[in-house]
N, CA, C and O of each residue as an XYZ file, in Angstrom:
440
protein
N      38.950    -65.815     -6.616
C      38.487    -65.097     -5.454
C      37.085    -64.541     -5.672
O      36.495    -63.955     -4.765
N      36.587    -64.716     -6.805
C      35.279    -64.192     -7.131
C      34.170    -65.017     -6.467
O      33.019    -64.583     -6.437
N      34.493    -66.171     -5.947
C      33.454    -67.031     -5.395
C      33.009    -66.580     -4.008
O      31.943    -66.994     -3.552
N      33.810    -65.721     -3.301
C      33.402    -65.248     -1.985
C      32.508    -64.004     -2.047
O      31.697    -63.769     -1.153
N      32.664    -63.228     -3.094
C      31.885    -61.988     -3.217
C      30.972    -62.125     -4.432
O      31.425    -62.428     -5.536
N      29.686    -61.898     -4.209
C      28.768    -61.989     -5.330
C      28.856    -60.717     -6.162
O      29.139    -59.638     -5.642
N      28.617    -60.854     -7.418
C      28.687    -59.707     -8.329
C      27.423    -58.870     -8.190
O      26.327    -59.397     -8.006
N      27.600    -57.547     -8.282
C      26.466    -56.621     -8.209
C      26.144    -56.145     -9.617
O      27.026    -55.699    -10.351
N      24.885    -56.243     -9.980
C      24.457    -55.824    -11.313
C      23.489    -54.645    -11.154
O      22.663    -54.612    -10.241
N      23.617    -53.695    -12.057
C      22.733    -52.524    -12.019
C      21.344    -52.908    -12.493
O      21.176    -53.699    -13.421
N      20.349    -52.325    -11.831
C      18.975    -52.585    -12.226
C      18.422    -51.347    -12.927
O      18.911    -50.236    -12.721
N      17.434    -51.542    -13.729
C      16.789    -50.426    -14.425
C      16.015    -49.589    -13.406
O      15.332    -50.126    -12.534
N      16.134    -48.269    -13.531
C      15.427    -47.372    -12.613
C      13.937    -47.443    -12.893
O      13.524    -47.593    -14.042
N      13.125    -47.336    -11.842
C      11.668    -47.355    -12.077
C      11.249    -46.103    -12.845
O      11.853    -45.041    -12.701
N      10.232    -46.242    -13.642
C       9.741    -45.124    -14.460
C       9.199    -44.031    -13.539
O       8.363    -44.291    -12.673
N       9.685    -42.808    -13.739
C       9.242    -41.683    -12.908
C       7.916    -41.165    -13.442
O       7.752    -40.975    -14.647
N       6.979    -40.941    -12.542
C       5.687    -40.397    -12.944
C       5.802    -38.901    -13.194
O       6.693    -38.245    -12.654
N       4.924    -38.371    -13.993
C       4.923    -36.935    -14.280
C       4.513    -36.180    -13.014
O       3.547    -36.567    -12.356
N       5.244    -35.092    -12.657
C       4.880    -34.357    -11.437
C       3.551    -33.624    -11.627
O       3.202    -33.198    -12.728
N       2.840    -33.497    -10.543
C       1.558    -32.809    -10.554
C       1.807    -31.319    -10.815
O       2.576    -30.704    -10.075
N       1.185    -30.712    -11.842
C       1.436    -29.293    -12.123
C       1.005    -28.375    -10.977
O       1.600    -27.316    -10.780
N      -0.007    -28.764    -10.232
C      -0.454    -27.946     -9.106
C       0.619    -27.886     -8.025
O       0.830    -26.839     -7.412
N       1.288    -28.992     -7.793
C       2.330    -29.024     -6.763
C       3.540    -28.188     -7.154
O       4.232    -27.660     -6.284
N       3.804    -28.062     -8.447
C       4.951    -27.257     -8.855
C       4.646    -25.758     -8.735
O       5.560    -24.959     -8.534
N       3.371    -25.371     -8.857
C       2.994    -23.965     -8.734
C       2.523    -23.586     -7.336
O       2.294    -22.407     -7.067
N       2.377    -24.546     -6.455
C       1.870    -24.281     -5.116
C       2.723    -23.270     -4.337
O       2.147    -22.379     -3.713
N       4.056    -23.355     -4.335
C       4.830    -22.327     -3.617
C       4.623    -20.931     -4.180
O       4.575    -19.961     -3.423
N       4.500    -20.814     -5.494
C       4.258    -19.518     -6.125
C       2.892    -18.959     -5.731
O       2.753    -17.762     -5.481
N       1.900    -19.820     -5.678
C       0.549    -19.394     -5.281
C       0.545    -18.943     -3.817
O      -0.088    -17.942     -3.481
N       1.232    -19.660     -2.964
C       1.301    -19.292     -1.542
C       2.003    -17.952     -1.360
O       1.550    -17.120     -0.574
N       3.099    -17.733     -2.074
C       3.824    -16.455     -1.971
C       2.954    -15.309     -2.461
O       2.948    -14.245     -1.841
N       2.217    -15.490     -3.556
C       1.322    -14.441     -4.038
C       0.234    -14.140     -3.008
O      -0.115    -12.978     -2.798
N      -0.303    -15.176     -2.367
C      -1.317    -14.971     -1.326
C      -0.777    -14.165     -0.161
O      -1.460    -13.283      0.359
N       0.452    -14.467      0.253
C       1.073    -13.722      1.346
C       1.269    -12.263      0.954
O       0.969    -11.368      1.745
N       1.772    -12.007     -0.262
C       1.959    -10.636     -0.724
C       0.633     -9.892     -0.792
O       0.567     -8.717     -0.432
N      -0.422    -10.557     -1.245
C      -1.714     -9.895     -1.355
C      -2.221     -9.459      0.016
O      -2.625     -8.310      0.194
N      -2.201    -10.366      0.976
C      -2.771    -10.045      2.279
C      -1.879     -9.155      3.137
O      -2.379     -8.476      4.034
N      -0.570     -9.142      2.884
C       0.316     -8.333      3.716
C       0.740     -7.023      3.071
O       1.130     -6.105      3.791
N       0.683     -6.890      1.751
C       1.139     -5.674      1.091
C       0.063     -5.002      0.243
O      -0.213     -3.817      0.426
N      -0.535     -5.729     -0.663
C      -1.445     -5.126     -1.641
C      -2.745     -4.682     -0.988
O      -3.172     -3.543     -1.176
N      -3.375     -5.559     -0.229
C      -4.675     -5.240      0.373
C      -4.605     -4.067      1.354
O      -5.456     -3.181      1.277
N      -3.621     -4.015      2.283
C      -3.552     -2.845      3.173
C      -3.285     -1.542      2.427
O      -3.805     -0.495      2.813
N      -2.477     -1.589      1.357
C      -2.212     -0.376      0.586
C      -3.478      0.113     -0.112
O      -3.728      1.317     -0.168
N      -4.272     -0.804     -0.640
C      -5.531     -0.415     -1.275
C      -6.487      0.187     -0.253
O      -7.222      1.122     -0.570
N      -6.485     -0.341      0.967
C      -7.350      0.184      2.021
C      -6.937      1.603      2.411
O      -7.791      2.471      2.590
N      -5.612      1.842      2.544
C      -5.133      3.194      2.865
C      -5.469      4.179      1.757
O      -5.849      5.316      2.040
N      -5.336      3.768      0.505
C      -5.656      4.654     -0.621
C      -7.149      4.996     -0.628
O      -7.522      6.133     -0.916
N      -7.992      4.029     -0.317
C      -9.434      4.274     -0.262
C      -9.769      5.262      0.854
O     -10.601      6.150      0.668
N      -9.125      5.113      2.011
C      -9.354      6.036      3.129
C      -8.878      7.447      2.779
O      -9.525      8.425      3.155
N      -7.756      7.563      2.064
C      -7.245      8.881      1.673
C      -8.196      9.553      0.692
O      -8.447     10.754      0.800
N      -8.734      8.789     -0.272
C      -9.704      9.363     -1.218
C     -10.962      9.837     -0.498
O     -11.516     10.884     -0.834
N     -11.414      9.068      0.491
C     -12.606      9.452      1.253
C     -12.338     10.708      2.068
O     -13.211     11.569      2.177
N     -11.130     10.828      2.648
C     -10.788     12.012      3.437
C     -10.768     13.250      2.548
O     -11.293     14.295      2.933
N     -10.169     13.145      1.363
C     -10.093     14.295      0.453
C     -11.490     14.679     -0.032
O     -11.787     15.864     -0.179
N     -12.335     13.706     -0.277
C     -13.694     13.997     -0.734
C     -14.530     14.669      0.354
O     -15.477     15.392      0.047
N     -14.188     14.437      1.618
C     -14.973     14.981      2.734
C     -14.471     16.335      3.222
O     -14.987     16.851      4.213
N     -13.475     16.929      2.554
C     -12.961     18.228      2.999
C     -14.023     19.311      2.841
O     -14.732     19.364      1.836
N     -14.119     20.173      3.852
C     -15.063     21.291      3.799
C     -14.331     22.572      4.203
O     -13.262     22.535      4.812
N     -14.934     23.692      3.849
C     -14.358     24.991      4.198
C     -14.292     25.121      5.718
O     -15.267     24.844      6.418
N     -13.117     25.550      6.226
C     -12.926     25.717      7.658
C     -12.145     24.584      8.300
O     -11.708     24.715      9.444
N     -11.954     23.464      7.587
C     -11.145     22.366      8.126
C      -9.688     22.792      8.244
O      -9.189     23.560      7.422
N      -9.024     22.298      9.251
C      -7.591     22.539      9.422
C      -6.857     21.283      8.970
O      -7.130     20.183      9.451
N      -5.913     21.464      8.029
C      -5.286     20.314      7.393
C      -3.767     20.421      7.392
O      -3.198     21.497      7.577
N      -3.130     19.279      7.181
C      -1.688     19.170      7.022
C      -1.438     18.646      5.614
O      -2.094     17.699      5.181
N      -0.487     19.257      4.888
C      -0.177     18.826      3.529
C       1.106     17.996      3.509
O       1.830     17.916      4.502
N       1.367     17.388      2.365
C       2.581     16.578      2.221
C       3.832     17.429      2.331
O       4.882     16.923      2.730
N       3.751     18.702      1.990
C       4.902     19.599      2.085
C       5.123     20.145      3.487
O       6.091     20.866      3.725
N       4.237     19.808      4.415
C       4.400     20.259      5.790
C       3.635     21.531      6.116
O       3.740     22.045      7.230
N       2.874     22.043      5.173
C       2.068     23.239      5.444
C       0.864     22.870      6.300
O       0.209     21.853      6.074
N       0.589     23.708      7.277
C      -0.595     23.538      8.116
C      -1.431     24.783      7.927
O      -0.932     25.900      8.060
N      -2.700     24.595      7.617
C      -3.544     25.758      7.397
C      -5.017     25.411      7.463
O      -5.415     24.256      7.613
N      -5.814     26.477      7.343
C      -7.264     26.345      7.374
C      -7.783     26.531      5.945
O      -7.346     27.439      5.238
N      -8.695     25.688      5.530
C      -9.232     25.743      4.169
C     -10.131     26.958      4.029
O     -11.082     27.139      4.790
N      -9.809     27.800      3.029
C     -10.631     28.974      2.724
C     -11.572     28.716      1.558
O     -12.717     29.167      1.562
N     -11.078     27.981      0.550
C     -11.863     27.764     -0.654
C     -11.545     26.382     -1.209
O     -10.411     25.910     -1.126
N     -12.558     25.746     -1.774
C     -12.371     24.416     -2.360
C     -12.840     24.466     -3.804
O     -13.955     24.901     -4.093
N     -11.972     24.012     -4.714
C     -12.332     23.881     -6.127
C     -12.317     22.393     -6.476
O     -12.265     21.540     -5.590
N     -12.363     22.090     -7.774
C     -12.397     20.685     -8.188
C     -11.144     19.927     -7.761
O     -11.239     18.859     -7.157
N      -9.978     20.472     -8.070
C      -8.752     19.747     -7.739
C      -7.794     20.569     -6.878
O      -6.719     20.083     -6.526
N      -8.160     21.795     -6.534
C      -7.306     22.645     -5.713
C      -8.074     23.158     -4.506
O      -9.297     23.298     -4.533
N      -7.312     23.437     -3.430
C      -7.883     24.099     -2.258
C      -6.993     25.292     -1.923
O      -5.794     25.281     -2.201
N      -7.586     26.308     -1.328
C      -6.835     27.475     -0.878
C      -6.722     27.392      0.633
O      -7.719     27.319      1.351
N      -5.467     27.404      1.098
C      -5.204     27.316      2.539
C      -4.756     28.662      3.065
O      -3.922     29.329      2.453
N      -5.309     29.063      4.199
C      -4.813     30.234      4.901
C      -3.792     29.719      5.910
O      -4.153     29.054      6.881
N      -2.508     30.032      5.676
C      -1.448     29.517      6.540
C      -1.045     30.517      7.612
O      -0.401     30.143      8.592
N      -1.414     31.785      7.442
C      -1.189     32.838      8.434
C      -2.194     33.942      8.123
O      -2.934     33.848      7.144
N      -2.226     34.990      8.949
C      -3.157     36.091      8.700
C      -2.867     36.701      7.333
O      -1.740     37.110      7.054
N      -3.887     36.759      6.490
C      -3.820     37.348      5.149
C      -2.781     36.696      4.244
O      -2.332     37.322      3.284
N      -2.393     35.469      4.520
C      -1.465     34.732      3.652
C      -2.129     33.416      3.272
O      -2.397     32.564      4.118
N      -2.387     33.276      1.965
C      -3.049     32.077      1.459
C      -2.216     31.439      0.364
O      -1.526     32.128     -0.388
N      -2.284     30.145      0.281
C      -1.614     29.405     -0.782
C      -2.627     28.443     -1.395
O      -3.579     28.005     -0.749
N      -2.385     28.133     -2.663
C      -3.247     27.198     -3.366
C      -2.473     25.894     -3.532
O      -1.360     25.894     -4.058
N      -3.054     24.791     -3.088
C      -2.415     23.477     -3.193
C      -3.421     22.486     -3.790
O      -4.629     22.724     -3.784
N      -2.900     21.386     -4.296
C      -3.769     20.346     -4.818
C      -4.452     19.613     -3.669
O      -3.893     19.481     -2.581
N      -5.666     19.141     -3.928
C      -6.400     18.404     -2.905
C      -5.656     17.146     -2.476
O      -5.677     16.770     -1.304
N      -5.004     16.503     -3.428
C      -4.310     15.247     -3.119
C      -3.089     15.460     -2.235
O      -2.524     14.489     -1.734
N      -2.668     16.703     -2.032
C      -1.523     16.990     -1.167
C      -1.911     16.942      0.310
O      -1.034     16.933      1.174
N      -3.190     16.912      0.608
C      -3.642     16.866      2.006
C      -3.401     15.465      2.551
O      -3.868     14.479      1.981
N      -2.668     15.382      3.662
C      -2.385     14.075      4.271
C      -3.198     13.825      5.529
O      -3.442     12.671      5.879
N      -3.624     14.876      6.217
C      -4.383     14.674      7.451
C      -5.284     15.866      7.709
O      -4.943     17.004      7.389
N      -6.425     15.589      8.286
C      -7.321     16.634      8.774
C      -7.065     16.736     10.266
O      -7.195     15.755     10.998
N      -6.699     17.937     10.714
C      -6.341     18.155     12.112
C      -7.580     18.484     12.940
O      -8.582     18.939     12.388
N      -7.533     18.265     14.238
C      -8.650     18.640     15.106
C      -8.844     20.155     15.107
O      -7.888     20.914     14.950
N     -10.075     20.578     15.283
C     -10.395     22.009     15.322
C      -9.622     22.677     16.463
O      -9.501     22.123     17.556
N      -9.104     23.872     16.191
C      -8.383     24.640     17.195
C      -6.901     24.311     17.240
O      -6.199     24.802     18.124
N      -6.404     23.505     16.324
C      -4.978     23.176     16.303
C      -4.151     24.398     15.914
O      -3.073     24.634     16.460
N      -4.669     25.164     14.966
C      -3.963     26.351     14.481
C      -4.386     27.538     15.341
O      -5.572     27.844     15.462
N      -3.403     28.194     15.930
C      -3.669     29.390     16.749
C      -3.433     30.624     15.878
O      -2.317     30.858     15.414
N      -4.472     31.398     15.662
C      -4.367     32.635     14.900
C      -4.098     33.787     15.868
O      -4.729     33.891     16.920
N      -3.158     34.642     15.497
C      -2.809     35.760     16.366
C      -3.787     36.907     16.215
O      -3.641     37.935     16.877
């Protein structure tokens, strides 16, 4: 019965070429590019803006701190500022604790 069906013989597989190293790292490079433009670069920009804001603080500015204190700057030192948070009540906080400079007249003094 072997005369109706021809025999199938295995052939040698063709030699596989070495993969291109650039193609194997391409997905990793693309993911790093996405992370840089969507996470790292905007964070660096925000940090630069925060440093510029802290450097531009002057006496009389009304600011908001990370702890939620709102006050007017009475004194500025190298790394600390003195905030007047109410009449005759002042606190000393670090400059880096300032998160926003408020518009003039935000704080109503009694």
